C-alpha positions as CSV (number, residue, x, y, z in Angstrom):
1,M,132.7,51.9,83.7
2,V,135.0,50.0,81.2
3,T,134.9,47.2,83.3
4,A,131.1,46.9,83.7
5,I,130.7,47.2,79.8
6,N,133.2,44.8,79.2
7,Q,131.5,42.1,81.8
8,A,128.2,42.8,79.5
9,L,130.4,42.4,76.5
10,C,132.1,39.3,77.5
11,D,128.7,37.8,78.8
12,K,126.7,39.1,75.6
13,D,124.9,36.2,75.0
14,H,123.4,36.0,78.8
15,F,123.3,39.9,78.2
16,L,121.2,39.8,75.1
17,I,118.9,37.1,76.7
18,T,118.3,39.7,79.5
19,L,117.3,42.2,76.9
20,Q,114.8,40.0,75.2
21,K,113.0,39.3,78.2
22,N,113.0,43.1,78.9
23,I,111.8,43.5,75.5
24,E,109.1,40.7,76.3
25,T,107.8,42.5,79.5
26,V,107.3,46.0,77.8
27,I,105.5,44.5,75.1
28,C,103.2,41.9,77.4
29,N,102.7,45.0,80.3
30,E,99.8,46.2,78.0
31,N,97.0,48.3,79.6
32,S,94.2,46.0,80.4
33,H,92.2,48.4,78.7
34,T,93.7,49.0,75.4
35,L,93.2,52.6,73.6
36,T,90.8,50.5,70.8
37,A,88.4,49.6,73.6
38,I,88.4,52.8,75.4
39,D,87.4,54.3,72.2
40,K,84.9,52.0,71.6
41,R,83.2,52.6,75.0
42,L,83.5,56.3,74.8
43,T,81.7,56.1,71.4
44,E,79.0,54.1,73.1
45,L,78.8,56.5,76.0
46,Q,78.5,59.4,74.0
47,A,75.7,57.9,71.9
48,E,74.0,57.4,75.2
49,L,74.5,60.6,76.4
50,L,73.1,62.2,73.5
51,K,69.7,59.9,74.0
52,L,69.8,60.7,77.5
53,V,70.2,64.9,76.8
54,S,67.3,64.8,74.1
55,S,64.8,63.0,76.2
56,K,66.0,65.3,79.2
57,A,67.1,62.4,81.6
58,D,69.5,62.5,84.2
59,Y,72.9,62.3,82.2
60,E,75.3,63.2,84.8
61,K,76.4,59.2,85.3
62,V,77.1,58.9,81.7
63,G,79.4,62.3,81.9
64,D,81.4,61.2,84.9
65,E,81.9,57.9,83.1
66,I,83.2,59.5,79.8
67,Y,85.3,61.9,81.7
68,R,86.9,59.2,83.6
69,L,87.5,57.0,80.3
70,R,89.1,60.5,78.7
71,E,91.5,60.4,81.2
72,E,92.3,56.8,81.2
73,K,92.8,57.1,77.7
74,Q,95.1,59.8,78.2
75,K,97.2,57.8,80.9
76,A,97.2,55.0,78.7
77,Q,99.0,57.0,75.7
78,V,101.4,58.4,77.9
79,E,102.3,54.7,79.0
80,N,102.7,53.6,75.7
81,L,105.0,56.5,74.8
82,G,107.2,55.6,77.6
83,R,107.0,51.5,76.7
84,D,108.1,52.7,73.0
85,E,111.0,54.6,74.3
86,L,112.3,51.7,76.6
87,Q,111.8,49.6,73.6
88,K,114.1,51.7,71.7
89,R,116.7,51.8,74.1
90,I,116.7,48.3,74.6
91,N,116.7,47.4,70.9
92,D,119.7,50.2,70.3
93,M,121.6,48.6,73.0
94,S,121.2,44.8,72.0
95,A,122.2,46.1,68.2
96,F,125.1,47.7,69.6
97,L,126.5,44.7,71.5
98,Q,126.0,42.4,68.5
99,E,128.4,44.7,66.6
100,Q,131.2,44.5,69.4
101,P,133.9,42.0,68.6
102,T,136.0,42.7,71.8
103,A,136.2,43.8,74.9
104,L,137.0,47.6,75.3
105,V,140.5,48.8,76.6
106,Q,140.0,52.5,77.1
107,Y,137.3,54.8,78.5
108,N,134.8,56.3,75.9
109,E,133.0,59.1,77.0
110,S,130.3,58.9,74.5
111,L,129.8,55.0,74.7
112,V,129.4,55.4,78.5
113,R,126.6,57.9,78.0
114,R,125.0,56.0,75.4
115,L,124.9,52.9,77.5
116,I,124.9,53.5,81.2
117,E,122.0,55.3,83.2
118,K,123.7,55.7,86.4
119,V,126.4,54.4,88.8
120,T,125.9,53.7,92.4
121,V,129.3,53.7,94.5
122,Y,129.6,51.6,97.7
123,E,132.0,51.3,100.4
124,D,133.3,48.3,98.7
125,K,132.2,48.1,95.0
126,F,130.0,50.2,92.8
127,T,127.1,49.2,90.7
128,V,126.9,50.2,87.1
129,E,123.3,50.3,85.7
130,F,122.7,50.3,82.0
131,K,120.0,52.1,80.1
132,S,118.2,48.5,79.6
133,G,117.8,47.6,83.3
134,L,120.8,45.3,83.5
135,K,123.1,46.1,86.8
136,V,126.8,45.0,87.0
137,D,128.4,45.1,90.2
138,V,132.2,45.8,89.8
139,N,134.5,45.2,93.0
140,E,137.3,47.5,92.3
């Protein structure tokens, strides 16, 4: 683990560029229907629904679309929370790396828990996956 962290620290500039690209991906990966657009459409449909109900017309189609948009809105809100959490983790790791002047010389449990998502062990190497998404192969 220390070797993987040191590889990331020694190539700090490259690592920070990768983090920045991840941040841009997170930010640019917006839903095609933003919450504002969904809210606007829901307001329009609710007004239409009221007109249809008052005129005793068939309003089932409008009701179905309102229900679908509410589900889409809820899904978009959940996705936004996930993006916000990922962006926070990336920013935390970037700030930490910028503060690190030298390589680590010994194992630090709290640091590993803060930075490392998982470790995959292979026959001839292991891969350390950081919470930011960066993967480092260690051949030891």
